[in-house]
C-alpha positions as CSV (number, residue, x, y, z in Angstrom):
1,M,108.5,-14.0,89.1
2,R,109.0,-12.2,85.8
3,Y,112.2,-14.1,85.4
4,L,110.4,-17.4,85.8
5,L,107.7,-16.3,83.3
6,A,110.3,-15.2,80.8
7,C,112.1,-18.6,81.2
8,A,108.9,-20.5,80.8
9,A,108.0,-18.5,77.7
10,L,111.5,-19.2,76.2
11,M,111.2,-22.9,77.0
12,L,107.9,-23.1,75.3
13,A,109.2,-21.2,72.2
14,V,112.3,-23.4,71.8
15,P,110.5,-26.6,70.8
16,A,108.5,-24.7,68.2
17,T,111.7,-23.2,66.8
18,A,113.5,-26.5,66.9
19,Q,110.6,-28.2,65.2
20,E,110.4,-25.5,62.5
21,G,114.2,-26.0,61.9
22,S,113.6,-29.8,62.0
23,N,110.8,-29.5,59.4
24,S,113.2,-27.4,57.2
25,V,115.9,-30.0,57.5
26,E,113.5,-32.8,56.8
27,G,112.0,-30.8,53.9
28,L,115.5,-30.2,52.3
29,A,116.4,-33.9,52.8
30,A,113.1,-34.8,51.1
31,W,113.8,-32.4,48.3
32,E,117.3,-33.9,47.7
33,R,115.6,-37.3,47.2
34,I,113.0,-35.8,44.9
35,F,115.7,-34.2,42.8
36,T,117.5,-37.6,42.6
37,V,114.3,-38.8,40.9
38,T,113.6,-35.8,38.7
39,S,117.2,-35.7,37.5
40,H,117.3,-39.3,36.5
41,P,117.5,-39.8,32.7
42,R,114.2,-41.7,32.7
43,C,112.6,-38.4,33.6
44,T,114.9,-35.7,32.2
45,N,115.1,-37.3,28.7
46,C,111.5,-36.3,28.1
47,H,111.4,-33.2,30.4
48,V,113.1,-31.0,27.7
49,G,112.6,-27.4,26.7
50,E,111.2,-25.6,23.7
51,E,113.4,-27.5,21.3
52,G,111.1,-30.5,21.9
53,Q,113.9,-33.0,21.3
54,P,113.8,-35.9,23.7
55,M,117.1,-37.4,24.7
56,W,118.7,-40.9,25.0
57,Q,121.1,-39.9,27.7
58,A,122.5,-42.5,30.2
59,L,120.0,-45.2,29.4
60,G,122.4,-47.8,28.2
61,Y,121.7,-47.4,24.4
62,G,125.3,-46.3,23.7
63,P,126.7,-42.8,23.7
64,D,124.5,-40.0,25.0
65,A,122.5,-38.6,22.1
66,V,119.3,-36.9,21.1
67,H,116.4,-39.4,20.6
68,G,116.8,-41.4,17.4
69,M,115.0,-40.8,14.1
70,N,115.5,-37.1,14.6
71,V,112.3,-36.9,16.7
72,Q,111.2,-33.4,17.5
73,A,107.9,-33.0,19.4
74,G,107.5,-29.4,18.4
75,E,105.0,-27.0,20.0
76,S,102.4,-29.8,20.1
77,R,104.6,-31.8,22.4
78,I,103.2,-35.0,20.6
79,G,105.3,-34.7,17.4
80,A,102.4,-33.7,15.2
81,E,104.9,-31.4,13.3
82,S,107.3,-34.3,12.4
83,I,106.9,-37.8,13.7
84,P,104.2,-38.4,16.3
85,C,105.3,-40.0,19.5
86,D,102.8,-42.8,19.0
87,A,104.4,-43.8,15.6
88,C,106.7,-45.9,17.8
89,H,105.5,-45.6,21.4
90,V,102.4,-47.7,21.9
91,T,99.3,-46.5,23.7
92,S,98.2,-49.6,25.4
93,G,98.0,-51.3,28.8
94,A,100.2,-54.2,27.6
95,A,103.2,-55.2,29.7
96,N,106.7,-54.0,28.6
97,T,108.4,-57.3,28.4
98,V,110.7,-57.1,25.4
99,P,114.0,-55.2,26.2
100,H,114.4,-52.0,24.2
101,A,111.2,-52.5,22.2
102,P,108.9,-49.5,21.8
103,P,107.3,-48.9,25.2
104,H,103.6,-49.3,26.0
105,I,101.7,-47.0,28.3
106,D,98.0,-46.6,28.9
107,D,97.9,-43.0,27.9
108,A,98.7,-40.8,24.8
109,W,102.4,-40.4,24.5
110,R,103.7,-36.8,24.6
111,L,106.4,-34.7,26.2
112,P,105.6,-32.7,29.4
113,P,104.9,-29.0,29.0
114,V,107.9,-26.7,28.2
115,E,107.5,-25.1,31.7
116,L,108.4,-28.5,33.2
117,A,111.8,-28.8,31.4
118,W,114.3,-30.4,33.8
119,F,117.0,-31.5,31.4
120,G,120.3,-29.9,32.3
121,K,118.8,-27.9,35.2
122,T,120.3,-27.7,38.7
123,S,118.6,-28.8,41.9
124,A,117.8,-25.2,42.9
125,E,116.3,-24.4,39.4
126,V,114.0,-27.5,39.5
127,C,113.0,-26.9,43.1
128,V,111.9,-23.3,42.4
129,Q,110.1,-24.5,39.3
130,L,108.2,-27.3,41.0
131,R,107.0,-25.3,44.0
132,N,105.5,-22.6,41.8
133,P,102.1,-23.4,40.2
134,D,102.9,-20.9,37.4
135,T,105.8,-23.2,36.3
136,N,104.7,-26.6,37.4
137,D,101.5,-27.0,35.3
138,G,99.3,-25.5,37.9
139,H,99.9,-27.9,40.8
140,D,99.7,-27.2,44.5
141,I,101.3,-30.0,46.7
142,A,98.0,-31.9,47.0
143,S,97.4,-32.0,43.2
144,L,101.1,-32.7,42.6
145,V,100.8,-35.8,44.8
146,D,97.6,-36.8,43.0
147,H,99.5,-36.4,39.7
148,L,102.3,-38.6,40.9
149,Q,99.9,-41.3,42.0
150,N,97.7,-41.3,38.9
151,S,99.9,-40.4,36.0
152,A,100.5,-43.3,33.7
153,F,103.8,-41.7,32.7
154,V,105.1,-41.4,36.3
155,N,104.0,-45.0,37.1
156,W,105.7,-46.2,33.9
157,A,108.9,-44.4,34.8
158,F,109.2,-46.6,38.0
159,A,108.3,-49.8,36.1
160,P,109.3,-49.3,32.4
161,G,109.8,-52.9,31.8
162,A,112.6,-55.2,30.7
163,G,116.1,-53.8,30.3
164,R,115.2,-50.2,31.2
165,S,116.7,-48.2,34.0
166,V,114.6,-46.7,36.7
167,P,115.0,-43.8,39.1
168,E,116.2,-44.5,42.6
169,G,113.6,-45.5,45.2
170,S,109.9,-46.1,44.5
171,L,106.8,-44.2,43.5
172,D,105.5,-44.5,47.1
173,A,108.8,-43.1,48.5
174,L,108.5,-40.1,46.0
175,V,105.0,-39.4,47.0
176,H,106.0,-39.5,50.7
177,D,108.9,-37.1,50.0
178,V,106.8,-34.7,48.1
179,T,104.3,-34.7,51.0
180,V,107.1,-34.0,53.5
181,W,108.6,-31.3,51.3
182,G,105.3,-29.6,51.0
183,A,104.6,-29.8,54.7
184,A,108.0,-28.2,55.3
185,G,107.1,-25.2,53.0
186,T,108.8,-26.5,49.9
187,P,112.4,-25.4,50.9
188,C,115.1,-25.2,48.2
189,D,118.8,-25.1,48.6
190,G,119.8,-21.5,49.1
191,D,116.5,-20.3,50.6
């Protein structure tokens, strides 16, 4: 009888363990898709560090380079110390229909906080950064999903207009992947 009870307990435990492993596998797969987006030049070119120099890397404007006009966003992250972002980037809800013209967005142009620098970082580095509210601008998974859905910058990145490259997938797919990644416990490579 004890043997039967032990077997029954083991059989009940296996699906939970298998499901936990499955969640981890699904979570890591979701993370890989998330990193494909976060490492796209449309994102990393503005997710830069303390130097505050946005990039023009892999966007089809010629050789990889720092942003033209020697733009440096400085500590303000809006370029107040040199040339403000909105000197060229337009704060408006107008459509981006002219290829390579200054982009329009219905928000004030600025670089993300230094803590969200992704440029040149590995998948593991960005993963650890994004799952920690101390290094991801204070987001838990629910508020990160809300940010993705409501940020004019994120929405623009997936629909930047004529002649501009976009990250792989869609915003809806990214939101889904962040939700799956969060439900799996935000696994990173090497955990």
